[in-house]
C-alpha positions in Angstrom: -0.4 0.0 -0.2 0.9 3.4 -0.7 1.2 6.6 1.4 2.4 10.2 1.2 3.7 12.0 4.1 3.7 16.5 3.9 7.0 17.1 5.2 7.8 20.1 3.1 6.6 22.9 5.1 8.5 25.6 6.6 7.4 24.7 10.1 7.4 28.6 11.2 5.4 28.1 14.2 8.3 25.9 15.4 10.8 28.4 15.5 13.6 28.8 16.4 13.7 25.0 16.1 13.2 25.0 12.9 16.1 27.4 12.0 18.3 25.0 11.4 16.4 21.7 10.1 12.8 20.9 8.6 9.7 20.7 10.9 10.1 16.6 9.8 13.1 16.3 11.6 12.2 17.9 15.2 11.9 15.2 17.7 9.4 13.7 20.1 10.9 11.6 23.0 14.2 10.8 20.9 12.7 10.3 17.5 12.1 12.8 14.8 8.4 13.3 13.7 9.4 11.8 10.4 10.4 8.6 11.8 7.5 8.6 14.1 5.1 9.0 11.2 7.3 6.4 9.0 6.6 3.7 12.1 3.1 4.4 12.1 2.7 3.5 8.5 4.8 0.7 8.6 2.7 -0.7 11.5 -0.2 -0.7 9.7 1.1 -2.4 6.3 2.2 0.6 4.2 5.3 -0.1 2.4 5.4 2.5 -0.4 5.9 5.9 1.2 6.4 9.8 -0.8 7.7 12.1 1.3 7.5 15.6 -0.2 10.5 18.0 0.9 11.5 21.8 0.4 12.7 23.4 3.9 15.8 21.9 4.4 15.5 19.1 1.8 18.9 17.7 2.0 18.6 16.7 5.6 15.6 15.0 4.5 17.2 12.8 1.9 20.1 12.3 4.7 17.6 11.1 6.6 15.9 8.7 4.0 19.1 7.4 3.4 20.0 6.8 6.9 16.5 4.4 7.4 16.9 1.8 4.8 17.0 -0.6 7.4 13.4 -0.1 7.8 12.7 -1.9 4.7 10.3 0.0 2.9 10.3 2.0 -0.4 10.7 5.5 0.4 11.0 8.4 -2.1 11.1 11.9 -1.9 9.2 14.5 -3.9 11.7 17.8 -4.0 9.8 21.0 -4.1 13.0 22.4 -4.7 12.0 25.6 -6.5 9.0 26.2 -4.2 6.8 25.2 -1.5 3.4 23.8 -3.1 0.8 23.6 -0.3 -1.0 20.6 0.3 -2.8 20.1 -3.2 0.2 21.6 -5.3 2.4 18.8 -3.5 -0.1 16.1 -4.0 0.1 17.0 -7.8 3.5 17.2 -8.2 4.0 13.6 -7.0 1.3 12.3 -9.0 3.8 10.0 -11.0 5.2 8.6 -7.7 1.8 7.6 -6.6 0.5 5.7 -9.1 -1.6 2.9 -7.3 -4.5 0.6 -7.6 -5.7 1.2 -4.0 -6.6 4.2 -1.9 -3.5 6.3 -0.9 -3.1 7.2 2.6 -1.8 11.0 3.0 -0.9 12.8 6.1 0.4 15.5 7.4 3.9 14.9 9.2 3.2 17.0 12.5 0.0 15.0 13.7 0.6 12.6 16.3 -2.3 10.3 16.6 -3.6 6.8 17.7 -6.2 6.6 15.0 -6.6 3.0 13.6 -5.4 3.5 10.3 -7.1 -0.1 9.3 -10.4 1.1 10.6 -9.8 4.0 8.7 -9.1 2.5 5.5 -12.1 -0.1 6.0 -14.6 2.8 6.3 -13.2 4.6 3.5 -13.8 1.7 1.3 -17.4 1.2 2.5 -18.2 4.2 1.6 -16.8 4.1 -1.8 -15.4 8.0 -1.6 -13.3 9.7 -3.6 -11.6 10.8 -0.3 -11.8 10.3 3.0 -11.2 12.9 5.8 -10.2 12.3 9.2 -12.1 14.9 11.4 -12.7 15.7 15.2 -14.2 18.4 17.0 -11.6 20.6 18.1 -11.2 24.2 18.3 -10.0 25.9 15.3 -10.5 29.1 12.7 -11.2 27.0 9.6 -14.0 24.3 9.8 -15.0 21.8 7.1 -18.8 21.2 6.6 -20.6 17.9 6.4 -24.1 16.7 6.2 -25.8 14.3 8.3 -24.7 11.5 6.2 -21.0 13.1 6.9 -20.7 13.8 3.1 -18.6 17.3 2.8 -20.8 20.1 1.4 -18.2 23.1 2.2 -15.8 25.3 4.1 -15.8 28.0 6.5 -13.5 30.5 8.7 -15.4 31.9 11.5 -12.6 34.3 12.3 -13.3 36.1 8.6 -17.0 35.2 8.2 -16.0 33.1 4.6 -17.9 30.4 3.7 -17.5 28.2 0.8 -20.9 26.4 0.4 -20.9 25.2 -3.6 -24.6 25.2 -5.0 -26.7 22.1 -3.7 -29.6 22.0 -1.3 -28.4 21.4 2.0 -30.9 21.2 4.9 -28.1 20.9 8.0 -24.2 21.2 8.2 -22.0 20.4 11.2 -18.5 22.2 11.7 -15.7 19.4 12.0 -12.2 20.0 12.3 -9.7 18.4 9.8 -7.0 16.2 11.6 -4.5 16.2 8.6 -5.1 12.7 7.7 -6.8 11.5 4.8 -7.2 8.4 2.2 -7.8 9.2 -1.4 -8.7 7.2 -4.5 -6.0 7.2 -7.3 -8.2 8.7 -9.8 -8.5 12.1 -8.0 -5.1 13.0 -8.9 -6.6 12.8 -12.5 -9.3 15.4 -11.4 -7.5 18.0 -10.1 -7.5 20.9 -12.2 -5.7 23.7 -10.4 -1.9 23.9 -10.8 1.2 25.8 -9.0 0.4 26.5 -5.3 -2.9 25.3 -3.9 -4.9 23.3 -0.8 -6.0 19.6 -1.4 -9.0 21.5 0.5 -9.9 23.7 -2.6 -9.9 20.5 -4.6 -12.3 18.6 -2.5 -14.5 21.7 -2.7 -14.5 21.9 -6.6 -15.3 18.2 -6.6 -17.9 17.5 -3.9 -21.0 18.2 -5.9 -19.8 15.6 -8.3 -18.0 13.2 -6.4 -18.4 11.5 -3.0 -16.0 13.2 -0.1 -16.4 11.8 3.3 -15.6 12.5 7.0 -14.3 10.0 9.2 -15.1 11.5 13.1 -12.7 9.8 15.6 -13.0 12.2 18.8 -12.0 9.1 20.9 -8.3 8.6 19.7 -5.5 10.7 20.7 -4.6 13.2 18.3 -2.0 16.3 18.6 -0.8 18.7 16.0 2.9 18.9 17.3 3.3 22.2 14.8 3.9 24.4 18.0 6.3 24.3 21.1 3.5 24.1 23.5 2.0 20.9 21.6 5.9 19.3 21.5 5.8 19.6 25.1 2.6 18.1 25.5 3.8 15.1 23.1 6.6 14.5 25.1 4.6 14.1 28.3 1.8 11.8 26.4 3.3 10.5 23.0 4.8 7.4 24.8 1.3 6.1 26.2 0.1 5.5 22.6 
């Protein structure tokens, strides 16, 4: 099975730790975030992993060379000229993600106990183009889902912006995106954007014609370790999972 780890970000919220390394190589309990992500994928049977790189990319190349004993196929998609955001990064890596099965895509700075096997089973049952792990949490940007957990829109509660594609929706609930998703390979051929763009914008463009589902997982441990205070929590709690 194939997976992609988004690891190209600048890690601005983690400065000064990221002044001399990529966010993916910041440590939690003695291991880089990237190593935790790879070990988690390996635990659930993922053997072919693509990692995107930009900030201090050469360090990521060196790290991947150092973990050949993991016996995985690991390839780096080098966003050398510019950081492409999640959608642009996925599109650039498309040639490396050829697969007949759903591809798991995850942010490197997420630590979670989410059962990736159960998550995949749910995705397959829903026959969705994509399934996004979601949870009730405080954030400024929310995904909107109907009663069947199908994506219907997006909102930014700070700015009041809302994107609700033309379609009758009697009910919608706000959920925070967990930074983990399963996508069908054909999604890559449906992307019409170019350059720098978010994968969420891709979903919003497709949701009137495709099935984009949410997978609630509030019972799981979940932590965005993209900021120093979260790193401190991770040091205290992650070993329990």
